[in-house]
Residue, then its C-alpha position, 0 to 999 in steps of 0.5 A: m158374302a156375294d148376297r149382302s145387298s139382298d140381306r140389307e134389303i130384308d133387314s132394313g124393311f125394303d121390298q124389291g119394288s121400292p127404290q134403294p135407300r141412300l146409305y151414309n157411313p161416317y166411319k168408312d175411312l176409319q178402321v172401326p166397326y161401322r153402321n150405315f145410316q139411311l139418308p132420307t129420300s123425300p124432298e127437303f121442301l114441301f113445294d117445288e118453288e121452295a126447292r128451286r130458290q137457291r137463297r138463304s131465308w131472311g132470318e139466316n141472312l140477318t144472322f149471317y150479315t150481322g155476325c160477319g159484320y160484327l166479327a170483321g169489325a171487332v177484329g179490324g178494330a182490335s188490330t187498330g186499337f193494338v197499333s194505337g196502344v203500342k203508339s201510346f207507350e211512354s218511356g217509363d212504362t212497365m211491361k204490365l202497364r204496356i199490356n194494359r194499354i194495348l188491351n184497353s185500346s184493343g177492346h175499346s176500338g174492337r167494340l166500336w168497330g164491331n158494333r158499327l159494322g154489325v149494325i150496317g150488316l143488320l140494316y143491309a140484311g133487312l133491306e135486301s130481304g125487304i126489297e126482294a120480297v117487294r120486287d119478288t125477284d132475286d137479282v143484282w139490283n136488290c143488292v145494290a139498292a140495299g147497299l144504297g139504302t143501308g148507307a143512307l139510313y146509317r148516316a141519316a142522322r147527320g143530314v141529307r147530304s151525308a146520307a146521300v153520299a153514304g148511300a152512293i158509297g154503299g151502292v157502289v161498294v155493293g155493286v163492285a162486290v157483286t160484280g167481283k163475285q160474278m167475275l170470280k164465278r165466271y173466270v176462276p175454275i173451282 
């Protein structure tokens, strides 16, 4: 019983000269028979430069920002649609008609807002990844420039003035968000 570690080395094919394998047991807290799984000891990345970079890839960024934007827009739009659907009730409406008004209004507003914020997330992710690739640095200015460019591109069809205002708003919003995130990391112990 005391010599279980040597049995594990012999059974798993490890000799005394090699490092101990990392073992993982997903069932350790349950009262069931279990099996230890070996975790890899080799590095996840091929080169050290890739391992030092603590960011998502451009594809992951694209998926993340677009999905989060669409989801947030759909939920926010559905809630505003719910309110407008409730406001459009008439005195002679049946319950079935009221529910139909709410569902139609929520679905319409949710689609509109979800698509808008999804496109904004798509533009932001593409611009942020592109700026980072051109500058070859990862700092706050990439995010602010991406926010500025996203606002300008999103409103570019409405004219130069609208694009400039939207770009300034986008840059300020992203700057405030990044600053707030850094303040949270610094002053809120997690």
